[in-house]
N, C-alpha and C positions, 0 to 999 in steps of 0.2 A: 384366266388359266387355258391353255387347251385341253378340250376333254379328253381323255386317254386312258388305258388301263396300263399301269405301272408294275413295276416292281414293290412300289409301295402300296398298292392298291388296298394289301390288306398283310398285316404282320404278321396275319394266323397262318397264312401260308408259310412262312417261316419253323414254326411250331409243327407244323405238318411234316415238315423238310427232318424235324427230329425224328417222328415217331417213324419215317421211311429207315431213319439208320439201323431201327431192329431188325429191317426186315433184310437190311443191305448191308449190314455191320459186323454180322457173325464173322465174315470171312474179305479177304482182300477184294476191294474194287477195282474190277477190270474192265476198263471203260470201252463202251462199242465202237465212240468217236475215234476220226484216227489224227490223235496227237502226239508227237514225239517227244520222247522224256516224261512222260505224265508218272507221277505215282502213284504206286498201289497204297489205298488207303481203306481202314477198315474203325469200327468201332463209332463214335458220334459223328458220323459224317453227312447228316442233315445240315445244311445250314444256309444262310440269304446274307449279301452282300458282305461277303467272308473279308477280314483285313490281318493280314498273318504279319508276325513278328519273329523274333529268337530274342529272349533273354536269358544269357547264358547258356547252357546246355537244354533249356527247355523251348519248343515251340508255341505259341499260340497264336488261338483267333480271336477276336471280337467281332459279333455280327445282331444284324436285325434282330429284334425280340418283342413281344409283348409283354415282357415282363423284365424291367430295365435295360441293360445291358447284357446280352448275353459272352458268355465266354467257354472258349474248350482248349484242352492242351496237350501235348505230346511229347514223349520223351525222344522219340527218334523221327518226327514229322510224318510218320504212316499211321499210327495205333492213336486215335484220339478218344478221349473222356471229356463228358460235359461238366463243366464246373459251374460255381455259384454263380448265377448274375448278381453284376454291382446295382445298387438301388433296387433291388429287384420290385421291392412294393413300392417306386415312383420316388418323385420329388416333386413337391408342392407345385414350383412355377411351373412345373412339364404342363398342368391342368389349363393354363391358357392357351398352350399351342396344340397340345394333341388329343381333345376330343373328351379331357377328363379320364386319361388311358395310363396304365403305367409303360406303355409302347415307345421302344426308342429306334430310330433308322441309321443304317450304315455307320456304325461307330467305326473311327479311325483311330489306331496306335502307336506309338511312336515313344522313343528316347529321345530328351532334350536336356543336356545339361545335368545328366545323370540323375535323370526321373522320371519317372513312366508318366506319359500324357494323352487323353484319351478324349480327341472330341466326337460328338455324335448330333444326330438332328433329331428334333419333336415338330410333327405336323398331323395333318390328317389328309387323306387322299384327295386331291381337288385342288387342295387348301392353298394359297401364298402366305398365311398367318404362321410361318414356319419361325424356327430359330434354332443356332447350333448352340448346343453346348460344352462346355470342357469340365474334365475332372484328371485330375492330377494324384500320382502317390509314390513311396519311395522307389516302390518298385511295383511291376506287376507279383510277384509272387508275393510279397509281402501284404498287398493287395489295402493296404489302408487307404481305401480313396477319399477325398478333399472336393465336394463340389464347388466349383469354380465361378457358376451363373453363367448368363448367356452372353457368347461372345458375340452374335451378329443375327439380327432378327429379322424378318419381313414381314410385308402386309400385301395388301391390293395393290398398293400404290406405289410398291418399290418395281424396278427393272428387275430384278433377280427373286430366285425363291431361296432362301439360306436353308439351304438341307444338303446332302451327300458333301461332308467336309474332307477335305486332306492337306495335311497339314507336309510343308515342303520345304526346306531350307538349301539355298541356292550357293555358288561359290564362295560368296562372300561372307558364308555363315548365318545370315540375315532371314530368321523366319517367314513363310506367307503360308497362305489358306487358300486354298481353291477349293470354288464351292460350286451350287447350281444345279440345276435340274429344269428342264424341257422350259418354262416360261423366261424367255429370255435368253436364255444358253448357260454356256459356265463363263466364271469370275474368277478372277483371282484379286487378292488384298494383300499388304503388304501388316506382318505382325510386330507388334514390339514384343523385343525379345524378354522384357520381363515379366510382363502380363499377360502375354500370347495372347493377346485380344486387339483389334485391328487397330491400325493407324494410317491415313491415308485414303485416298479414290480408290474405287474399286474399278478393274480393266476388263472387259469382257474377251476372251479367248478361244472361244469356242460356241457355235451355233448349229442346230439343225430342225428343220420344221416336221422331219418323221421321229423326232425325239431323240435328246440326248441326256445325258447324267453321270454321275459317277466319274468325275474326273480324279485321276490319278497321273502326279508328276515326279519323275526321275529323271537322274542328270547321268549320263553316260558318254564318256570322249569328249566332245565339243561339242554336246547339244543338250538340252531338257526336250524330255520325251512325252508329252501328253496324250496318255490313255482315257478312253471315254466306252460307255456303252449307250447302245445305238439301239432305237425299237423298241416296242413295248416286249416286257418279259412274261409276265404272268397271266398267260392266256391261253394255257393248253398247247394245242396242238398248231394253233394260229399265231404263238409267238416268235416276233423278229429281232430280239436281244441278238445283240455283237459287239465283238470288242474292237475297237477301231484305233486309230494312233497318226500322230502326226509329231513333228519335231520343231525347233527353236532352239538359235543361238542367246535368247533370253528369255528368261521365264515368264514375261510378259508378255510372248508372241512377238510378232506372229507366229504363228504354228501352221507348218504347210505340211501335205501328206507326198506322199511318194511321187505324184502326179503335177506338185506343187502349188495343188489347190486351198486356199487359208481354211484351217477350220472353221473361222469365224463364219466363211461361207458356206459350209456343210462339206467342207471337206475331213478326210479321213479314210486311210488303209485300213482294210479289215484285216485283224490278227487271227481272228477265230469268228468262225459263222455258226459251228457245230454239226449236226447232221449223225444219223443212224440214230441208236437209241438215245443219245444224252444231245439236244438242244437248246437253243438261247442262252448261249456264256454267257456271262456279264457279271457285275459286282466284284469287278476287279482288283487284286492289288496286288503289290509285289514288294518283297524282301530286299535290301539291296537294290541290284540289278540282274539276279542269278534267278530268281525265285517268284514265278507268278500265281496266285491263288485266284478261285472265281468260283460261281455257281453255274451250275446248268441244270435245267429240268429232264427228268428221266420220263421218257414216253410210254414206258412199260412198268409205272406206278404212279401213276394218277398225275402225271408233272409235279411228282415233290422235288425240289430246290435241293442238290448233290454237292457238296463239296468236291472240288478237280484243285489237285496243286500239281504244276508242270517246273521244270527248269527252263528257263528262257534265256532264250540264247540271241546273238548278235549277229549279223551278216551284214557286211558291206554299208554300216552305220545304222542300220534299222533292226528294230527287234524280230524274232518268230521263234517257234517252238512246231 
């Protein structure tokens, strides 16, 4: 696996972000970077790899944590409260992948067939000894989470790294899982609709030697859109994280950017590169097709990782904000 500094380099950075909320969360956060339709946020705004969804009238974010799967919630999407982590004491099978810790990375929360489902990754920095786990519940609010074990695993001999899961359903109501990070790039695999575990072969849909991870796929109009985070996140002022995208008429690709370059060949149009006080946007997730969440690093607060939410807009068949 290529040597790198990644947003996965230490989950402690995520908890440092939570501490930053005490400094920034007492008033609405008004970002210095030039983003259109940005939401004002307050409260528990420290986050890393936020995945956003809405259940009933409540907004939820699941995120990277050193203690299980971290969760926060909001009644209006603006004022956020940190909740109780899922499996905060860890699960026994995690220890084979995450260095005997209770940490999880990049949770992905969705609703499928009337129940809440959450995929997440366990691993250690620089290792392909990784696994994607699944837990399910009657609903997020109910919180009766049941461990479904390992969905997909990798080791030094596999082409991919089994981290950064993203659950996506195609136009035929067939579920898929996109995943992968750096080593080998981004992959997608069909899921069994009942077990929600992989069936069939994997397909590589994106790669970039400068670093690529955190796939998130949505369907809008005639296309599937693949969003990714490229570069390195957690390297202070030298962080190069930025959000890119491409589109395809098939969920398995090929995904191409605005210039027609395949994302397997390093393509990807930049959606957000950050700038000003807040830099290195990434760890993006999308609710529906109209809301996008991500983290950015606060250059005025020791580069703590902070939650941002925007309206996601579409222009001439491409995303923007």
